[in-house]
N, CA, C and O atoms as CSV, one atom per row, in Angstrom:
chain,resi,resn,atom,element,x,y,z
A,1,MET,N,N,23.703,2.361,59.853
A,1,MET,CA,C,24.476,1.797,58.768
A,1,MET,C,C,24.198,2.595,57.507
A,1,MET,O,O,23.044,2.793,57.128
A,2,LYS,N,N,25.251,3.044,56.869
A,2,LYS,CA,C,25.132,3.692,55.576
A,2,LYS,C,C,26.348,3.287,54.758
A,2,LYS,O,O,27.490,3.400,55.204
A,3,ARG,N,N,26.073,2.812,53.545
A,3,ARG,CA,C,27.187,2.416,52.678
A,3,ARG,C,C,26.736,2.329,51.241
A,3,ARG,O,O,25.544,2.381,50.937
A,4,GLU,N,N,27.710,2.194,50.366
A,4,GLU,CA,C,27.427,1.981,48.950
A,4,GLU,C,C,27.695,0.522,48.622
A,4,GLU,O,O,28.487,-0.146,49.285
A,5,PHE,N,N,27.015,0.040,47.577
A,5,PHE,CA,C,27.261,-1.320,47.120
A,5,PHE,C,C,26.999,-1.406,45.624
A,5,PHE,O,O,26.233,-0.624,45.060
A,6,LYS,N,N,27.649,-2.368,45.004
A,6,LYS,CA,C,27.435,-2.672,43.588
A,6,LYS,C,C,26.266,-3.644,43.491
A,6,LYS,O,O,26.046,-4.448,44.397
A,7,LEU,N,N,25.530,-3.575,42.413
A,7,LEU,CA,C,24.357,-4.440,42.261
A,7,LEU,C,C,24.705,-5.923,42.328
A,7,LEU,O,O,23.888,-6.734,42.765
A,8,ASN,N,N,25.913,-6.281,41.897
A,8,ASN,CA,C,26.299,-7.696,41.956
A,8,ASN,C,C,26.627,-8.157,43.384
A,8,ASN,O,O,26.932,-9.329,43.603
A,9,GLU,N,N,26.564,-7.239,44.349
A,9,GLU,CA,C,26.795,-7.572,45.761
A,9,GLU,C,C,25.488,-7.703,46.544
A,9,GLU,O,O,25.510,-7.790,47.772
A,10,ILE,N,N,24.368,-7.718,45.854
A,10,ILE,CA,C,23.052,-7.646,46.502
A,10,ILE,C,C,22.822,-8.789,47.494
A,10,ILE,O,O,22.188,-8.578,48.528
A,11,ASP,N,N,23.320,-9.990,47.205
A,11,ASP,CA,C,23.121,-11.119,48.121
A,11,ASP,C,C,23.856,-10.907,49.441
A,11,ASP,O,O,23.315,-11.208,50.504
A,12,SER,N,N,25.072,-10.395,49.384
A,12,SER,CA,C,25.812,-10.147,50.628
A,12,SER,C,C,25.200,-8.978,51.402
A,12,SER,O,O,25.224,-8.977,52.633
A,13,VAL,N,N,24.658,-7.995,50.707
A,13,VAL,CA,C,23.967,-6.884,51.363
A,13,VAL,C,C,22.728,-7.415,52.086
A,13,VAL,O,O,22.454,-7.018,53.218
A,14,ALA,N,N,21.987,-8.302,51.441
A,14,ALA,CA,C,20.790,-8.886,52.065
A,14,ALA,C,C,21.161,-9.634,53.343
A,14,ALA,O,O,20.483,-9.496,54.362
A,15,LYS,N,N,22.212,-10.410,53.296
A,15,LYS,CA,C,22.655,-11.149,54.483
A,15,LYS,C,C,23.025,-10.180,55.603
A,15,LYS,O,O,22.652,-10.397,56.755
A,16,GLU,N,N,23.746,-9.128,55.279
A,16,GLU,CA,C,24.138,-8.129,56.279
A,16,GLU,C,C,22.911,-7.450,56.882
A,16,GLU,O,O,22.852,-7.232,58.092
A,17,LEU,N,N,21.939,-7.119,56.046
A,17,LEU,CA,C,20.735,-6.448,56.540
A,17,LEU,C,C,19.933,-7.335,57.486
A,17,LEU,O,O,19.521,-6.887,58.556
A,18,ILE,N,N,19.712,-8.578,57.102
A,18,ILE,CA,C,18.944,-9.504,57.947
A,18,ILE,C,C,19.566,-9.577,59.340
A,18,ILE,O,O,18.852,-9.627,60.341
A,19,ASP,N,N,20.886,-9.582,59.399
A,19,ASP,CA,C,21.574,-9.645,60.686
A,19,ASP,C,C,21.417,-8.359,61.493
A,19,ASP,O,O,21.561,-8.381,62.715
A,20,ARG,N,N,21.122,-7.236,60.829
A,20,ARG,CA,C,21.021,-5.937,61.514
A,20,ARG,C,C,19.580,-5.531,61.851
A,20,ARG,O,O,19.364,-4.710,62.742
A,21,PHE,N,N,18.610,-6.092,61.155
A,21,PHE,CA,C,17.223,-5.694,61.393
A,21,PHE,C,C,16.830,-5.980,62.842
A,21,PHE,O,O,17.146,-7.036,63.392
A,22,THR,N,N,16.140,-5.025,63.441
A,22,THR,CA,C,15.676,-5.160,64.820
A,22,THR,C,C,14.183,-5.450,64.895
A,22,THR,O,O,13.644,-5.667,65.980
A,23,ASP,N,N,13.515,-5.456,63.743
A,23,ASP,CA,C,12.083,-5.725,63.673
A,23,ASP,C,C,11.801,-6.408,62.349
A,23,ASP,O,O,12.571,-6.266,61.398
A,24,LYS,N,N,10.707,-7.145,62.279
A,24,LYS,CA,C,10.361,-7.853,61.048
A,24,LYS,C,C,9.510,-7.024,60.088
A,24,LYS,O,O,9.187,-7.490,58.995
A,25,VAL,N,N,9.144,-5.809,60.479
A,25,VAL,CA,C,8.444,-4.895,59.570
A,25,VAL,C,C,9.501,-3.960,58.999
A,25,VAL,O,O,10.067,-3.126,59.706
A,26,VAL,N,N,9.757,-4.120,57.689
A,26,VAL,CA,C,10.843,-3.386,57.047
A,26,VAL,C,C,10.276,-2.584,55.881
A,26,VAL,O,O,9.649,-3.134,54.975
A,27,CYS,N,N,10.507,-1.272,55.921
A,27,CYS,CA,C,9.969,-0.350,54.926
A,27,CYS,C,C,11.087,0.107,53.989
A,27,CYS,O,O,12.163,0.504,54.436
A,28,PHE,N,N,10.817,0.044,52.686
A,28,PHE,CA,C,11.811,0.382,51.672
A,28,PHE,C,C,11.431,1.676,50.977
A,28,PHE,O,O,10.344,1.800,50.412
A,29,TYR,N,N,12.347,2.644,51.028
A,29,TYR,CA,C,12.140,3.962,50.442
A,29,TYR,C,C,13.148,4.164,49.321
A,29,TYR,O,O,14.297,3.736,49.425
A,30,GLY,N,N,12.718,4.811,48.261
A,30,GLY,CA,C,13.624,5.116,47.157
A,30,GLY,C,C,12.852,5.334,45.879
A,30,GLY,O,O,11.689,4.949,45.758
A,31,ASP,N,N,13.518,5.957,44.931
A,31,ASP,CA,C,12.905,6.251,43.641
A,31,ASP,C,C,12.555,4.976,42.882
A,31,ASP,O,O,13.101,3.907,43.154
A,32,MET,N,N,11.650,5.103,41.943
A,32,MET,CA,C,11.297,4.006,41.048
A,32,MET,C,C,12.569,3.531,40.333
A,32,MET,O,O,13.332,4.336,39.799
A,33,GLY,N,N,12.779,2.229,40.334
A,33,GLY,CA,C,13.909,1.651,39.618
A,33,GLY,C,C,15.219,1.618,40.380
A,33,GLY,O,O,16.241,1.211,39.827
A,34,VAL,N,N,15.213,2.043,41.651
A,34,VAL,CA,C,16.460,2.084,42.424
A,34,VAL,C,C,16.889,0.694,42.895
A,34,VAL,O,O,18.058,0.488,43.220
A,35,GLY,N,N,15.954,-0.262,42.934
A,35,GLY,CA,C,16.309,-1.626,43.309
A,35,GLY,C,C,15.639,-2.143,44.563
A,35,GLY,O,O,16.122,-3.100,45.169
A,36,LYS,N,N,14.539,-1.534,44.965
A,36,LYS,CA,C,13.820,-1.998,46.157
A,36,LYS,C,C,13.372,-3.449,45.995
A,36,LYS,O,O,13.606,-4.278,46.874
A,37,THR,N,N,12.729,-3.750,44.868
A,37,THR,CA,C,12.245,-5.118,44.629
A,37,THR,C,C,13.408,-6.095,44.520
A,37,THR,O,O,13.326,-7.210,45.035
A,38,THR,N,N,14.470,-5.699,43.867
A,38,THR,CA,C,15.642,-6.568,43.723
A,38,THR,C,C,16.228,-6.906,45.091
A,38,THR,O,O,16.601,-8.051,45.345
A,39,LEU,N,N,16.307,-5.918,45.961
A,39,LEU,CA,C,16.820,-6.163,47.309
A,39,LEU,C,C,15.860,-7.060,48.092
A,39,LEU,O,O,16.305,-7.956,48.809
A,40,ILE,N,N,14.583,-6.837,47.968
A,40,ILE,CA,C,13.608,-7.677,48.671
A,40,ILE,C,C,13.689,-9.122,48.176
A,40,ILE,O,O,13.581,-10.051,48.977
A,41,LYS,N,N,13.876,-9.322,46.881
A,41,LYS,CA,C,14.049,-10.685,46.353
A,41,LYS,C,C,15.226,-11.372,47.029
A,41,LYS,O,O,15.139,-12.547,47.388
A,42,ALA,N,N,16.328,-10.644,47.204
A,42,ALA,CA,C,17.512,-11.213,47.858
A,42,ALA,C,C,17.237,-11.499,49.335
A,42,ALA,O,O,17.712,-12.500,49.871
A,43,LEU,N,N,16.477,-10.631,49.987
A,43,LEU,CA,C,16.125,-10.843,51.394
A,43,LEU,C,C,15.223,-12.067,51.561
A,43,LEU,O,O,15.414,-12.861,52.482
A,44,VAL,N,N,14.249,-12.214,50.678
A,44,VAL,CA,C,13.340,-13.367,50.721
A,44,VAL,C,C,14.138,-14.660,50.558
A,44,VAL,O,O,13.877,-15.648,51.245
A,45,LYS,N,N,15.096,-14.647,49.658
A,45,LYS,CA,C,15.966,-15.810,49.457
A,45,LYS,C,C,16.802,-16.068,50.717
A,45,LYS,O,O,16.963,-17.214,51.136
A,46,GLU,N,N,17.328,-15.005,51.311
A,46,GLU,CA,C,18.188,-15.119,52.496
A,46,GLU,C,C,17.454,-15.720,53.692
A,46,GLU,O,O,18.058,-16.455,54.474
A,47,ILE,N,N,16.179,-15.426,53.847
A,47,ILE,CA,C,15.447,-15.970,55.006
A,47,ILE,C,C,14.933,-17.387,54.762
A,47,ILE,O,O,14.325,-17.987,55.648
A,48,GLY,N,N,15.172,-17.924,53.567
A,48,GLY,CA,C,14.848,-19.325,53.310
A,48,GLY,C,C,13.498,-19.590,52.706
A,48,GLY,O,O,12.967,-20.693,52.838
A,49,ALA,N,N,12.931,-18.609,52.048
A,49,ALA,CA,C,11.641,-18.836,51.397
A,49,ALA,C,C,11.803,-19.753,50.192
A,49,ALA,O,O,12.838,-19.758,49.525
A,50,VAL,N,N,10.762,-20.523,49.932
A,50,VAL,CA,C,10.747,-21.437,48.799
A,50,VAL,C,C,10.282,-20.665,47.563
A,50,VAL,O,O,9.311,-19.911,47.628
A,51,GLY,N,N,10.968,-20.851,46.449
A,51,GLY,CA,C,10.583,-20.194,45.203
A,51,GLY,C,C,11.230,-18.829,45.068
A,51,GLY,O,O,11.925,-18.348,45.963
A,52,ASN,N,N,10.977,-18.224,43.919
A,52,ASN,CA,C,11.552,-16.917,43.632
A,52,ASN,C,C,10.556,-15.810,43.933
A,52,ASN,O,O,9.359,-15.940,43.680
A,53,ALA,N,N,11.067,-14.739,44.469
A,53,ALA,CA,C,10.224,-13.574,44.749
A,53,ALA,C,C,10.042,-12.759,43.476
A,53,ALA,O,O,10.908,-12.744,42.602
A,54,ASN,N,N,8.907,-12.088,43.387
A,54,ASN,CA,C,8.677,-11.161,42.287
A,54,ASN,C,C,7.853,-9.996,42.807
A,54,ASN,O,O,7.379,-10.011,43.943
A,55,SER,N,N,7.689,-9.001,41.973
A,55,SER,CA,C,7.000,-7.795,42.407
A,55,SER,C,C,5.497,-8.011,42.502
A,55,SER,O,O,4.887,-8.552,41.579
A,56,PRO,N,N,4.893,-7.589,43.614
A,56,PRO,CA,C,3.436,-7.709,43.765
A,56,PRO,C,C,2.695,-6.439,43.341
A,56,PRO,O,O,1.613,-6.161,43.857
A,57,THR,N,N,3.254,-5.673,42.418
A,57,THR,CA,C,2.695,-4.371,42.063
A,57,THR,C,C,1.203,-4.433,41.779
A,57,THR,O,O,0.458,-3.575,42.253
A,58,PHE,N,N,0.749,-5.412,41.027
A,58,PHE,CA,C,-0.653,-5.440,40.646
A,58,PHE,C,C,-1.535,-6.128,41.684
A,58,PHE,O,O,-2.719,-5.811,41.799
A,59,GLY,N,N,-0.966,-7.069,42.444
A,59,GLY,CA,C,-1.736,-7.757,43.467
A,59,GLY,C,C,-1.556,-7.173,44.851
A,59,GLY,O,O,-2.216,-7.613,45.792
A,60,LEU,N,N,-0.699,-6.213,44.997
A,60,LEU,CA,C,-0.364,-5.518,46.243
A,60,LEU,C,C,0.456,-6.334,47.232
A,60,LEU,O,O,1.287,-5.766,47.941
A,61,VAL,N,N,0.253,-7.653,47.305
A,61,VAL,CA,C,1.015,-8.453,48.269
A,61,VAL,C,C,1.314,-9.837,47.704
A,61,VAL,O,O,0.476,-10.456,47.048
A,62,ASN,N,N,2.534,-10.309,47.977
A,62,ASN,CA,C,2.925,-11.683,47.685
A,62,ASN,C,C,3.282,-12.356,48.995
A,62,ASN,O,O,3.859,-11.731,49.885
A,63,GLU,N,N,2.945,-13.608,49.112
A,63,GLU,CA,C,3.262,-14.393,50.302
A,63,GLU,C,C,4.352,-15.392,49.946
A,63,GLU,O,O,4.322,-16.010,48.882
A,64,TYR,N,N,5.325,-15.543,50.859
A,64,TYR,CA,C,6.409,-16.508,50.671
A,64,TYR,C,C,6.436,-17.450,51.861
A,64,TYR,O,O,6.302,-17.027,53.009
A,65,SER,N,N,6.612,-18.725,51.574
A,65,SER,CA,C,6.553,-19.766,52.605
A,65,SER,C,C,7.881,-20.488,52.715
A,65,SER,O,O,8.739,-20.386,51.838
A,66,ASN,N,N,8.033,-21.225,53.819
A,66,ASN,CA,C,9.209,-22.065,53.994
A,66,ASN,C,C,8.921,-23.466,53.469
A,66,ASN,O,O,7.885,-23.702,52.847
A,67,LEU,N,N,9.829,-24.382,53.719
A,67,LEU,CA,C,9.649,-25.752,53.226
A,67,LEU,C,C,8.434,-26.443,53.833
A,67,LEU,O,O,7.900,-27.380,53.238
A,68,ASN,N,N,7.989,-25.999,55.006
A,68,ASN,CA,C,6.801,-26.574,55.656
A,68,ASN,C,C,5.519,-25.882,55.217
A,68,ASN,O,O,4.454,-26.108,55.792
A,69,ASP,N,N,5.625,-25.048,54.207
A,69,ASP,CA,C,4.494,-24.306,53.650
A,69,ASP,C,C,3.883,-23.319,54.657
A,69,ASP,O,O,2.698,-22.996,54.580
A,70,GLU,N,N,4.703,-22.850,55.592
A,70,GLU,CA,C,4.268,-21.837,56.555
A,70,GLU,C,C,4.693,-20.468,56.033
A,70,GLU,O,O,5.827,-20.310,55.582
A,71,PRO,N,N,3.812,-19.485,56.085
A,71,PRO,CA,C,4.186,-18.148,55.621
A,71,PRO,C,C,5.328,-17.580,56.460
A,71,PRO,O,O,5.240,-17.535,57.687
A,72,ILE,N,N,6.399,-17.147,55.797
A,72,ILE,CA,C,7.513,-16.542,56.528
A,72,ILE,C,C,7.759,-15.098,56.100
A,72,ILE,O,O,8.498,-14.370,56.762
A,73,ALA,N,N,7.139,-14.684,54.989
A,73,ALA,CA,C,7.341,-13.300,54.544
A,73,ALA,C,C,6.184,-12.844,53.666
A,73,ALA,O,O,5.586,-13.622,52.922
A,74,TYR,N,N,5.893,-11.549,53.783
A,74,TYR,CA,C,4.935,-10.889,52.905
A,74,TYR,C,C,5.648,-9.705,52.272
A,74,TYR,O,O,6.353,-8.953,52.943
A,75,HIS,N,N,5.453,-9.556,50.978
A,75,HIS,CA,C,6.067,-8.465,50.223
A,75,HIS,C,C,4.944,-7.590,49.682
A,75,HIS,O,O,4.161,-8.011,48.831
A,76,PHE,N,N,4.883,-6.380,50.186
A,76,PHE,CA,C,3.847,-5.424,49.790
A,76,PHE,C,C,4.429,-4.388,48.840
A,76,PHE,O,O,5.553,-3.923,49.030
A,77,ASP,N,N,3.672,-4.035,47.834
A,77,ASP,CA,C,4.028,-2.932,46.954
A,77,ASP,C,C,2.806,-2.023,46.884
A,77,ASP,O,O,1.829,-2.330,46.200
A,78,PHE,N,N,2.872,-0.903,47.597
A,78,PHE,CA,C,1.733,-0.002,47.708
A,78,PHE,C,C,1.779,1.158,46.709
A,78,PHE,O,O,1.092,2.163,46.891
A,79,TYR,N,N,2.584,1.020,45.665
A,79,TYR,CA,C,2.713,2.093,44.682
A,79,TYR,C,C,1.359,2.506,44.109
A,79,TYR,O,O,1.098,3.699,43.952
A,80,ARG,N,N,0.510,1.557,43.801
A,80,ARG,CA,C,-0.782,1.840,43.167
A,80,ARG,C,C,-1.918,2.093,44.163
A,80,ARG,O,O,-3.069,2.267,43.764
A,81,LEU,N,N,-1.597,2.113,45.436
A,81,LEU,CA,C,-2.609,2.348,46.458
A,81,LEU,C,C,-3.111,3.788,46.397
A,81,LEU,O,O,-2.318,4.722,46.276
A,82,ASN,N,N,-4.411,3.961,46.480
A,82,ASN,CA,C,-4.990,5.301,46.457
A,82,ASN,C,C,-5.049,5.942,47.833
A,82,ASN,O,O,-4.866,7.152,47.968
A,83,ASP,N,N,-5.308,5.126,48.865
A,83,ASP,CA,C,-5.357,5.667,50.222
A,83,ASP,C,C,-5.180,4.522,51.222
A,83,ASP,O,O,-5.202,3.347,50.854
A,84,GLU,N,N,-5.007,4.888,52.486
A,84,GLU,CA,C,-4.772,3.889,53.524
A,84,GLU,C,C,-5.950,2.939,53.711
A,84,GLU,O,O,-5.769,1.799,54.137
A,85,MET,N,N,-7.132,3.396,53.401
A,85,MET,CA,C,-8.319,2.554,53.560
A,85,MET,C,C,-8.200,1.290,52.701
A,85,MET,O,O,-8.660,0.225,53.112
A,86,GLU,N,N,-7.598,1.393,51.533
A,86,GLU,CA,C,-7.406,0.212,50.683
A,86,GLU,C,C,-6.525,-0.821,51.383
A,86,GLU,O,O,-6.764,-2.024,51.277
A,87,ALA,N,N,-5.509,-0.347,52.097
A,87,ALA,CA,C,-4.643,-1.271,52.837
A,87,ALA,C,C,-5.422,-1.938,53.971
A,87,ALA,O,O,-5.267,-3.132,54.226
A,88,LEU,N,N,-6.250,-1.161,54.637
A,88,LEU,CA,C,-7.071,-1.737,55.705
A,88,LEU,C,C,-8.069,-2.740,55.142
A,88,LEU,O,O,-8.306,-3.786,55.745
A,89,ASP,N,N,-8.652,-2.427,53.990
A,89,ASP,CA,C,-9.624,-3.325,53.353
A,89,ASP,C,C,-9.001,-4.662,52.963
A,89,ASP,O,O,-9.680,-5.689,52.958
A,90,MET,N,N,-7.710,-4.650,52.638
A,90,MET,CA,C,-7.036,-5.894,52.251
A,90,MET,C,C,-6.549,-6.680,53.463
A,90,MET,O,O,-5.962,-7.751,53.310
A,91,GLY,N,N,-6.786,-6.158,54.667
A,91,GLY,CA,C,-6.411,-6.867,55.882
A,91,GLY,C,C,-5.002,-6.587,56.362
A,91,GLY,O,O,-4.396,-7.434,57.016
A,92,PHE,N,N,-4.470,-5.421,56.052
A,92,PHE,CA,C,-3.094,-5.096,56.421
A,92,PHE,C,C,-2.834,-5.284,57.919
A,92,PHE,O,O,-1.774,-5.773,58.308
A,93,GLU,N,N,-3.785,-4.903,58.746
A,93,GLU,CA,C,-3.598,-5.050,60.194
A,93,GLU,C,C,-3.431,-6.511,60.602
A,93,GLU,O,O,-2.696,-6.812,61.543
A,94,ASP,N,N,-4.101,-7.413,59.908
A,94,ASP,CA,C,-3.935,-8.842,60.189
A,94,ASP,C,C,-2.516,-9.295,59.862
A,94,ASP,O,O,-1.922,-10.080,60.602
A,95,TYR,N,N,-1.980,-8.801,58.762
A,95,TYR,CA,C,-0.594,-9.130,58.408
A,95,TYR,C,C,0.352,-8.643,59.503
A,95,TYR,O,O,1.294,-9.346,59.869
A,96,LEU,N,N,0.103,-7.439,60.028
A,96,LEU,CA,C,0.954,-6.898,61.088
A,96,LEU,C,C,0.958,-7.784,62.322
A,96,LEU,O,O,1.943,-7.808,63.059
A,97,ASN,N,N,-0.113,-8.503,62.558
A,97,ASN,CA,C,-0.208,-9.364,63.730
A,97,ASN,C,C,0.404,-10.745,63.513
A,97,ASN,O,O,0.430,-11.561,64.434
A,98,SER,N,N,0.890,-11.009,62.320
A,98,SER,CA,C,1.540,-12.295,62.059
A,98,SER,C,C,2.989,-12.224,62.554
A,98,SER,O,O,3.489,-11.154,62.902
A,99,ASP,N,N,3.634,-13.358,62.578
A,99,ASP,CA,C,5.039,-13.410,62.985
A,99,ASP,C,C,5.965,-13.409,61.771
A,99,ASP,O,O,7.174,-13.598,61.911
A,100,ALA,N,N,5.411,-13.200,60.599
A,100,ALA,CA,C,6.197,-13.251,59.363
A,100,ALA,C,C,6.909,-11.926,59.123
A,100,ALA,O,O,6.533,-10.894,59.678
A,101,TRP,N,N,7.933,-11.973,58.297
A,101,TRP,CA,C,8.595,-10.766,57.828
A,101,TRP,C,C,7.617,-9.990,56.961
A,101,TRP,O,O,6.802,-10.580,56.251
A,102,MET,N,N,7.700,-8.680,57.019
A,102,MET,CA,C,6.892,-7.817,56.154
A,102,MET,C,C,7.833,-6.836,55.470
A,102,MET,O,O,8.408,-5.957,56.111
A,103,PHE,N,N,7.981,-6.998,54.161
A,103,PHE,CA,C,8.806,-6.108,53.358
A,103,PHE,C,C,7.862,-5.197,52.582
A,103,PHE,O,O,7.059,-5.674,51.780
A,104,ILE,N,N,7.953,-3.892,52.815
A,104,ILE,CA,C,6.962,-2.953,52.300
A,104,ILE,C,C,7.607,-1.902,51.402
A,104,ILE,O,O,8.439,-1.109,51.843
A,105,GLU,N,N,7.203,-1.915,50.130
A,105,GLU,CA,C,7.611,-0.862,49.197
A,105,GLU,C,C,6.556,0.241,49.209
A,105,GLU,O,O,5.364,-0.033,49.344
A,106,TRP,N,N,6.993,1.468,49.069
A,106,TRP,CA,C,6.135,2.661,49.078
A,106,TRP,C,C,5.364,2.782,50.401
A,106,TRP,O,O,4.153,3.001,50.389
A,107,PRO,N,N,6.059,2.640,51.544
A,107,PRO,CA,C,5.393,2.718,52.843
A,107,PRO,C,C,4.833,4.108,53.152
A,107,PRO,O,O,3.965,4.246,54.014
A,108,GLU,N,N,5.311,5.115,52.469
A,108,GLU,CA,C,4.797,6.469,52.702
A,108,GLU,C,C,3.308,6.568,52.375
A,108,GLU,O,O,2.638,7.503,52.814
A,109,LYS,N,N,2.790,5.615,51.611
A,109,LYS,CA,C,1.364,5.599,51.268
A,109,LYS,C,C,0.495,5.124,52.438
A,109,LYS,O,O,-0.717,5.337,52.440
A,110,ILE,N,N,1.123,4.476,53.440
A,110,ILE,CA,C,0.363,3.958,54.590
A,110,ILE,C,C,1.017,4.399,55.900
A,110,ILE,O,O,0.981,3.670,56.892
A,111,LYS,N,N,1.588,5.543,55.900
A,111,LYS,CA,C,2.411,6.032,57.014
A,111,LYS,C,C,1.755,5.855,58.388
A,111,LYS,O,O,2.413,5.397,59.322
A,112,SER,N,N,0.491,6.202,58.527
A,112,SER,CA,C,-0.143,6.131,59.844
A,112,SER,C,C,-0.450,4.700,60.290
A,112,SER,O,O,-0.799,4.484,61.450
A,113,LEU,N,N,-0.328,3.731,59.400
A,113,LEU,CA,C,-0.602,2.332,59.744
A,113,LEU,C,C,0.648,1.576,60.196
A,113,LEU,O,O,0.551,0.463,60.713
A,114,LEU,N,N,1.809,2.178,60.001
A,114,LEU,CA,C,3.064,1.493,60.296
A,114,LEU,C,C,3.382,1.519,61.791
A,114,LEU,O,O,3.150,2.525,62.463
A,115,PRO,N,N,3.913,0.412,62.307
A,115,PRO,CA,C,4.325,0.413,63.711
A,115,PRO,C,C,5.520,1.350,63.918
A,115,PRO,O,O,6.320,1.553,63.005
A,116,SER,N,N,5.632,1.905,65.094
A,116,SER,CA,C,6.693,2.879,65.366
A,116,SER,C,C,8.088,2.256,65.320
A,116,SER,O,O,9.072,2.966,65.114
A,117,ASP,N,N,8.184,0.949,65.507
A,117,ASP,CA,C,9.497,0.301,65.497
A,117,ASP,C,C,9.858,-0.314,64.139
A,117,ASP,O,O,10.817,-1.080,64.041
A,118,ALA,N,N,9.097,0.017,63.101
A,118,ALA,CA,C,9.422,-0.486,61.758
A,118,ALA,C,C,10.809,0.008,61.347
A,118,ALA,O,O,11.204,1.129,61.667
A,119,VAL,N,N,11.526,-0.835,60.644
A,119,VAL,CA,C,12.865,-0.503,60.155
A,119,VAL,C,C,12.737,0.215,58.816
A,119,VAL,O,O,11.928,-0.180,57.976
A,120,GLY,N,N,13.513,1.245,58.615
A,120,GLY,CA,C,13.527,1.964,57.341
A,120,GLY,C,C,14.794,1.659,56.560
A,120,GLY,O,O,15.899,1.748,57.094
A,121,VAL,N,N,14.630,1.300,55.294
A,121,VAL,CA,C,15.758,1.064,54.389
A,121,VAL,C,C,15.634,2.082,53.266
A,121,VAL,O,O,14.646,2.093,52.531
A,122,PHE,N,N,16.646,2.937,53.140
A,122,PHE,CA,C,16.621,4.020,52.163
A,122,PHE,C,C,17.660,3.747,51.081
A,122,PHE,O,O,18.855,3.635,51.354
A,123,LEU,N,N,17.177,3.642,49.851
A,123,LEU,CA,C,18.053,3.371,48.708
A,123,LEU,C,C,18.121,4.598,47.811
A,123,LEU,O,O,17.124,5.290,47.603
A,124,GLN,N,N,19.329,4.860,47.279
A,124,GLN,CA,C,19.522,5.962,46.339
A,124,GLN,C,C,20.454,5.523,45.218
A,124,GLN,O,O,21.333,4.683,45.410
A,125,PHE,N,N,20.244,6.109,44.047
A,125,PHE,CA,C,21.150,5.892,42.927
A,125,PHE,C,C,22.476,6.600,43.188
A,125,PHE,O,O,22.494,7.749,43.630
A,126,VAL,N,N,23.577,5.919,42.915
A,126,VAL,CA,C,24.890,6.553,42.866
A,126,VAL,C,C,25.298,6.634,41.402
A,126,VAL,O,O,25.659,7.700,40.903
A,127,ASP,N,N,25.236,5.490,40.722
A,127,ASP,CA,C,25.421,5.428,39.275
A,127,ASP,C,C,24.692,4.193,38.768
A,127,ASP,O,O,23.953,3.557,39.520
A,128,GLU,N,N,24.891,3.853,37.522
A,128,GLU,CA,C,24.144,2.760,36.900
A,128,GLU,C,C,24.260,1.433,37.655
A,128,GLU,O,O,23.298,0.667,37.703
A,129,ASN,N,N,25.412,1.158,38.235
A,129,ASN,CA,C,25.642,-0.122,38.905
A,129,ASN,C,C,25.875,-0.012,40.400
A,129,ASN,O,O,26.192,-1.008,41.051
A,130,THR,N,N,25.724,1.172,40.950
A,130,THR,CA,C,26.030,1.392,42.359
A,130,THR,C,C,24.848,2.064,43.051
A,130,THR,O,O,24.205,2.956,42.498
A,131,ARG,N,N,24.581,1.610,44.279
A,131,ARG,CA,C,23.512,2.190,45.075
A,131,ARG,C,C,24.059,2.564,46.453
A,131,ARG,O,O,25.028,1.982,46.942
A,132,SER,N,N,23.416,3.536,47.046
A,132,SER,CA,C,23.679,3.900,48.418
A,132,SER,C,C,22.525,3.353,49.248
A,132,SER,O,O,21.364,3.440,48.848
A,133,ILE,N,N,22.851,2.794,50.395
A,133,ILE,CA,C,21.819,2.253,51.276
A,133,ILE,C,C,22.045,2.793,52.675
A,133,ILE,O,O,23.175,2.871,53.157
A,134,GLU,N,N,20.954,3.161,53.312
A,134,GLU,CA,C,21.012,3.618,54.691
A,134,GLU,C,C,19.919,2.916,55.471
A,134,GLU,O,O,18.773,2.832,55.031
A,135,LEU,N,N,20.290,2.419,56.625
A,135,LEU,CA,C,19.366,1.695,57.488
A,135,LEU,C,C,18.995,2.599,58.659
A,135,LEU,O,O,19.866,3.155,59.329
A,136,ASN,N,N,17.683,2.740,58.898
A,136,ASN,CA,C,17.192,3.560,59.986
A,136,ASN,C,C,16.428,2.653,60.943
A,136,ASN,O,O,15.340,2.171,60.630
A,137,ILE,N,N,17.015,2.434,62.103
A,137,ILE,CA,C,16.404,1.545,63.100
A,137,ILE,C,C,15.922,2.393,64.267
A,137,ILE,O,O,16.680,3.175,64.840
A,138,SER,N,N,14.642,2.224,64.611
A,138,SER,CA,C,14.062,2.997,65.718
A,138,SER,C,C,14.604,2.552,67.052
A,138,SER,O,O,14.222,3.098,68.087
């Protein structure tokens, strides 16, 4: 899947993506400010998480739960990560063993830790209000 979308279409893009994902480990690639976090917020809403999503840049991970207070998604932002050992120290492998969605920004920082069937979402700027998105499914 490759297409362009306007930022005001982000909710419908999230719905389309959820229906196409073949794995719950989803890696987001793109330049700073392209809209990775904005898209993840829409995805978290689409899967039924309670509350609003926000960027975990400083805490590295945010957890989102359903109405039964069960974790259904983790949102990682590894931008500030120095090396893969930091991800291991925070228990990243334990998260991988959960049944929750894992939305990962800056996955290139932990490349060797990612499962081979992780889904890749590539975002690019087209113009101020338009983005290009490409889905890479293993």
